[in-house]
N, C-alpha and C positions, 0 to 999 in steps of 0.2 A: 160184505166183509164189514161194515158197521155194527151188523148183530154179532160178530163175533167179538171186536174190540171191546163195545160199549159195556158189556157186564163186567168185565175187568176194570175197566177206567171207573166205573160207581162203585166197584167192591174198594176199590183202592182209594178213593176218596173217603170214602165212608169207614174204612179200617184206620185212615190217619186223622181223621177228625174226630174218631169214638175216644172217649176215655182211656186212661193205660190199665186201669183195673178192671173194665169190661171187655178187652179183646185179649185174649193170652197171648204170650209172646211166639209161643209155637205155630197160632194160627195166623199170623203176620206173617212169618217167615214161609209157612206153607203158599201163602199168598203170593210173597214174591217170588218162590220157587216157580208158580204157575205163570208169573209174569215172564220170567226168563224163558220158560219154555216156548210162550207164546211170540214172543219177540224172535226168538231162536226161527219159528217156525215161519213166521211173515217174512224175516230177511232172508230166508230158504226160498220162501215164495217169490220175492222180487228177484232173484236170481235165475229163476226158472226160465225156459224160452217163453217168447211171448207167443200165445195161441193165437192163431190167425181167424180173424172173421170178416164178413164182407164189409161191416162199417167201419172198421178201422179202430174198434174200442180196446183190444187186447194190448195196445201199447199202454194204457193207464194202468194195467194191471199192477207191473213192478211197483208204480210210484205210490200206488192205494198202499200196498203191503208195507212199503218204507215208512208212509205216512202212520199207517196202524201202529207199527214198532216204536216210532217217536213218540205216539201219543201215550201208548203204555208206558213207554221209559219216563215220559214226563211226570204222568200221572202215579208212578211208584216212586218217585224220589223221595217225598216226604214222608211216606210210610218206612222206607228204608232208613231214613235218618230218625225217626221214631223207635224203630226198632233195634237198630245197632248201635245207635251214640249212645254213651253212657258217661257222663259229666266224672270229673274227677272230685273226690271229696275233700 
């Protein structure tokens, strides 16, 4: 689960830190669209029925999905602000 979320978080942080001229705006928006799709998939994964296993670890899966969606959302906020905020002249 973390292996699915970690590359998006790293890409969000790098894109938010990179200078404006070195990252094209459509690239940022494409990354934000990928974030939105991944958050939707993780949210739907949290709503899925809990799988049964003999150790009782299936109950943690929805919480991990919601945590992953929250981490992607938090890492995408600075990128979204940098991509869509335009100061008034």
